[in-house]
C-alpha positions as CSV (number, residue, x, y, z in Angstrom):
1,M,120.6,108.8,70.1
2,G,120.7,111.2,73.1
3,S,117.9,110.2,75.3
4,G,114.6,108.4,75.8
5,H,111.7,109.6,77.9
6,Q,108.7,107.6,78.7
7,H,105.6,109.1,80.5
8,G,103.4,106.1,80.9
9,P,100.8,103.9,79.3
10,P,98.5,105.1,76.6
11,S,95.6,105.7,78.9
12,G,97.5,108.5,80.6
13,D,96.2,107.6,84.0
14,E,99.3,105.9,85.4
15,G,100.3,107.6,88.7
16,R,97.5,110.2,88.6
17,P,95.9,111.0,92.0
18,G,92.3,110.2,92.7
19,D,89.8,112.8,93.9
20,F,89.0,112.0,97.6
21,R,88.1,115.4,98.7
22,R,84.5,114.6,99.4
23,R,85.4,111.7,101.7
24,L,88.0,113.7,103.4
25,A,85.6,116.6,104.0
26,I,83.0,114.2,105.6
27,A,85.7,112.6,107.8
28,F,87.0,116.0,108.8
29,A,83.5,117.2,109.8
30,I,82.8,114.0,111.8
31,T,86.2,114.2,113.6
32,A,85.7,117.9,114.4
33,I,82.4,117.0,116.1
34,I,84.3,114.3,118.1
35,V,86.9,116.9,119.2
36,V,84.2,119.2,120.6
37,A,82.3,116.4,122.3
38,Q,85.4,114.8,123.9
39,A,86.9,118.1,124.9
40,V,83.7,118.8,126.9
41,G,83.9,115.2,128.3
42,A,87.6,115.5,129.3
43,W,86.9,118.8,131.1
44,Q,83.9,117.4,133.0
45,T,85.5,114.0,133.9
46,G,89.2,114.9,134.3
47,S,90.0,111.6,132.5
48,L,93.5,111.1,131.0
49,A,92.3,108.5,128.6
50,L,89.6,110.9,127.3
51,L,91.9,113.9,127.3
52,T,94.5,111.9,125.3
53,D,91.8,110.7,123.0
54,T,90.7,114.3,122.6
55,A,94.2,115.4,121.8
56,H,94.4,112.5,119.3
57,A,91.1,113.5,117.8
58,L,92.3,117.1,117.5
59,T,95.4,115.8,115.8
60,D,93.2,113.7,113.5
61,A,91.0,116.7,112.7
62,S,94.0,118.9,111.8
63,G,95.5,116.1,109.9
64,L,92.4,115.5,107.9
65,L,92.1,119.2,107.2
66,V,95.7,119.1,105.9
67,A,94.9,116.0,103.9
68,L,91.9,117.8,102.4
69,V,94.0,120.8,101.4
70,A,96.7,118.4,100.1
71,G,94.0,116.4,98.2
72,T,92.9,119.6,96.5
73,L,96.4,120.8,95.6
74,M,97.4,117.3,94.3
75,L,94.8,117.7,91.5
76,R,96.3,120.8,90.1
77,P,97.9,120.1,86.7
78,P,101.7,120.5,86.2
79,S,103.1,123.7,84.7
80,S,106.4,124.9,83.3
81,T,107.5,126.0,86.8
82,R,106.0,123.1,88.7
83,T,106.7,120.1,86.5
84,W,105.1,117.6,88.9
85,G,102.3,119.9,89.9
86,Y,101.6,119.5,93.6
87,R,101.9,115.7,93.7
88,R,104.4,115.6,96.5
89,I,102.2,117.7,98.8
90,E,100.7,114.3,99.9
91,V,104.0,113.2,101.2
92,I,104.6,116.5,103.1
93,A,101.1,116.3,104.6
94,A,101.6,112.7,105.8
95,L,104.9,113.7,107.3
96,A,103.3,116.5,109.2
97,Q,100.5,114.2,110.5
98,A,103.1,111.6,111.6
99,T,105.0,114.3,113.5
100,L,101.8,115.4,115.3
101,L,100.9,111.9,116.2
102,L,104.4,111.4,117.8
103,V,103.9,114.5,119.9
104,V,100.5,113.3,121.1
105,G,101.9,109.8,121.8
106,A,104.8,111.1,123.8
107,Y,102.5,113.3,126.0
108,A,100.1,110.4,126.6
109,A,103.0,108.1,127.7
110,I,104.5,110.7,130.1
111,E,101.2,111.7,131.7
112,G,100.0,108.1,131.8
113,I,103.0,107.0,133.8
114,R,102.5,109.9,136.2
115,R,98.9,109.0,136.8
116,L,99.6,105.4,137.4
117,V,101.3,106.5,140.6
118,A,98.7,109.1,141.6
119,P,95.4,108.4,139.8
120,P,92.7,111.1,140.1
121,A,89.1,110.2,140.6
122,V,87.2,109.8,137.3
123,P,83.4,109.6,136.9
124,A,82.9,106.3,135.0
125,G,79.4,106.9,133.8
126,E,80.2,110.2,132.0
127,L,83.5,108.7,130.7
128,L,81.5,105.8,129.1
129,V,79.1,108.1,127.4
130,F,81.8,110.2,125.7
131,G,83.7,107.1,124.8
132,V,80.7,105.6,123.0
133,I,80.1,108.9,121.2
134,G,83.7,108.9,120.0
135,L,83.7,105.3,118.9
136,V,80.4,105.6,116.9
137,A,81.6,108.7,115.1
138,N,85.0,107.2,114.3
139,V,83.4,104.0,112.9
140,I,81.4,106.2,110.5
141,A,84.6,108.1,109.5
142,I,86.3,104.7,108.9
143,A,83.5,103.6,106.7
144,V,83.8,106.8,104.7
145,L,87.6,106.5,104.2
146,A,88.0,102.7,104.0
147,S,87.8,102.2,100.2
148,G,90.4,104.9,99.4
149,R,92.9,104.1,102.2
150,S,95.4,102.6,99.8
151,A,95.3,105.3,97.2
152,N,98.2,107.4,98.4
153,F,100.2,108.4,101.5
154,N,97.7,111.2,102.2
155,M,94.7,108.9,102.3
156,R,96.6,106.2,104.2
157,A,97.7,108.7,106.9
158,A,94.1,110.0,107.2
159,F,92.7,106.5,107.5
160,L,95.3,105.4,110.1
161,E,94.5,108.4,112.2
162,V,90.8,107.7,112.3
163,V,91.4,104.0,113.0
164,N,93.8,104.8,115.9
165,D,91.2,107.2,117.3
166,A,88.5,104.6,117.2
167,L,90.8,102.2,119.1
168,G,91.5,105.0,121.5
169,S,87.7,105.5,122.1
170,L,87.4,101.8,122.6
171,G,90.1,102.1,125.3
172,V,88.2,104.9,127.0
173,I,85.1,102.7,127.0
174,I,87.0,99.7,128.6
175,A,88.5,102.0,131.2
176,A,85.1,103.4,132.1
177,I,83.7,99.9,132.5
178,V,86.6,98.7,134.6
179,I,86.4,101.8,136.9
180,S,82.7,101.4,137.3
181,T,82.8,97.7,138.1
182,T,86.0,97.5,140.2
183,G,86.9,101.0,141.3
184,F,90.4,100.5,139.8
185,L,91.2,104.2,138.9
186,Q,94.5,103.3,137.3
187,A,92.5,101.9,134.4
188,D,92.2,105.4,133.0
189,A,95.9,105.9,132.9
190,I,96.4,102.4,131.4
191,A,93.9,103.3,128.7
192,G,95.9,106.5,128.0
193,L,99.1,104.4,127.7
194,F,97.3,102.0,125.4
195,I,96.3,104.8,123.1
196,A,100.0,106.0,123.1
197,A,101.1,102.5,122.2
198,L,98.7,102.6,119.3
199,I,99.9,105.9,118.0
200,V,103.7,105.8,118.2
201,P,104.6,102.7,116.1
202,R,102.3,103.7,113.3
203,A,103.5,107.3,113.4
204,I,107.2,106.1,113.3
205,R,106.5,103.8,110.3
206,L,104.7,106.6,108.4
207,L,107.5,109.0,109.3
208,R,110.1,106.6,108.0
209,E,108.3,106.0,104.7
210,T,107.6,109.6,103.9
211,S,111.1,110.6,104.8
212,S,112.4,108.0,102.4
213,V,110.4,109.7,99.6
214,L,111.6,113.1,100.5
215,M,115.2,111.9,100.7
216,E,114.7,110.4,97.2
217,F,115.7,106.9,98.2
218,A,115.0,104.1,95.7
219,P,111.4,102.9,95.8
220,A,110.8,100.2,98.4
221,G,111.1,96.8,96.7
222,L,113.2,98.0,93.8
223,D,116.8,96.6,93.8
224,L,118.9,98.9,91.6
225,D,121.7,96.4,91.4
226,E,119.2,94.0,89.9
227,V,118.0,96.7,87.5
228,R,121.6,97.3,86.4
229,D,122.2,93.6,85.8
230,H,119.1,93.2,83.7
231,I,120.0,96.2,81.5
232,L,123.6,95.0,81.1
233,A,122.3,91.6,80.0
234,L,120.6,93.2,76.9
235,E,122.4,92.8,73.6
236,H,124.8,95.6,72.6
237,V,124.8,97.2,76.1
238,R,128.3,97.7,77.5
239,A,127.8,99.7,80.6
240,V,125.2,101.5,82.8
241,H,126.0,104.5,84.9
242,D,124.3,107.4,86.7
243,L,121.5,105.0,87.6
244,H,119.0,106.7,89.9
245,A,115.4,105.9,91.0
246,S,113.1,107.7,93.3
247,T,109.4,108.2,94.1
248,V,107.7,111.5,93.4
249,A,104.4,110.5,95.0
250,T,102.2,107.4,95.5
251,G,102.1,105.5,92.2
252,L,104.7,107.6,90.6
253,P,108.2,106.0,90.7
254,T,110.8,107.3,88.3
255,I,114.2,106.1,87.0
256,T,117.0,107.6,85.0
257,A,120.3,106.2,83.7
258,H,123.0,106.5,81.1
259,V,123.3,103.4,79.0
260,V,126.5,102.8,77.0
261,V,126.0,100.7,73.8
262,D,128.3,99.6,71.0
263,E,129.4,102.3,68.7
264,E,128.0,100.6,65.6
265,C,124.5,100.8,67.1
266,F,124.3,104.5,66.1
267,V,125.0,103.4,62.5
268,D,122.8,100.3,62.0
269,G,119.8,101.6,64.0
270,H,120.2,99.3,67.0
271,A,120.3,102.3,69.4
272,A,116.5,102.9,69.1
273,E,115.9,99.2,69.6
274,V,118.0,99.1,72.8
275,L,116.2,102.1,74.1
276,H,112.9,100.3,73.6
277,Q,114.2,97.2,75.3
278,V,115.4,99.2,78.4
279,R,112.1,101.0,78.7
280,T,110.2,97.7,78.5
281,C,112.5,96.1,81.0
282,V,111.9,98.6,83.8
283,A,108.2,98.9,83.0
284,E,107.4,95.1,83.0
285,H,110.1,93.0,84.5
286,F,110.2,94.1,88.2
287,D,107.6,94.0,91.0
288,I,107.4,97.8,90.7
289,A,106.4,98.9,87.2
290,I,108.2,102.2,86.3
291,H,106.4,104.0,83.5
292,H,108.1,107.3,83.9
293,S,111.7,106.7,82.8
294,T,114.5,108.7,81.2
295,F,117.4,106.9,79.6
296,Q,120.4,108.5,77.7
297,I,121.8,106.1,75.1
298,E,125.4,106.9,74.4
299,P,128.5,105.4,72.6
300,P,131.6,104.5,74.6
301,S,133.4,107.5,73.2
302,V,131.0,109.9,75.0
303,S,131.1,107.9,78.2
304,R,134.9,108.1,78.4
305,T,134.7,112.0,78.2
306,E,132.4,112.4,81.1
307,P,133.7,113.9,84.4
308,A,135.3,111.6,86.9
309,G,132.9,110.2,89.5
310,T,129.9,109.8,87.1
311,T,130.7,106.3,85.8
312,H,129.0,104.4,88.7
313,D,126.3,105.1,91.4
């Protein structure tokens, strides 16, 4: 028996992307309005916190636009030349958003430190007004995206950007209140640094996760040594080699392997039974259920003739 290929449960919905385009479009429109309003406010007030939050909102708007485009492409069906369709576009989009967030965070950190030493005068009243406008709009966008935030990398990145921007707007409001009540002008720079501190760790985490997918590392939480041990524990299995696992997109982990079984299995029909057992093992036994699996069942004589270096991974 040459190989076994499993595409998923009978429903056919495993790993398929949801349609979040309407939510993304609404969130993009709201964020675009925030960008315009805060850009006007930053120009009028000269506030670093508001300028940083405007840059963050601009990044959010571009990220949401990318997410909207990605959400559209993800729904295109696979073809003979694009066997996974455009599913991985969500990972690329999230990677681009994380990179943009890092750039904004770095700028806010550098400029914030400079303004701590030489803080410019900032009109607190106007700063407060624009901060409130940004916060209200971001809360609306959060409500729109909240229920779909765990659906995939694309939606998660979009949601995190809006949440971070809302916290940034909150920082602007606090800075405005502090400046108004105490005259402490450095509060604006501190708020800018606060926004940077919110942006950078989340961007790094998202960057690391999306890079792992693009590098085709094993899915997080899946121990391939444990997978190999479980397969080896099955009756008639003598060896497992060329074992690979990766993630195509959110909810779509894959695994492939060559499984060496006793020679007589190809005579008495046990090869088909072993294949079924291996599929069931990876689909049900581990924390991550893998429904898209490809296994080649082969006798020891075939395994011995394979090129050197392919016996173990």
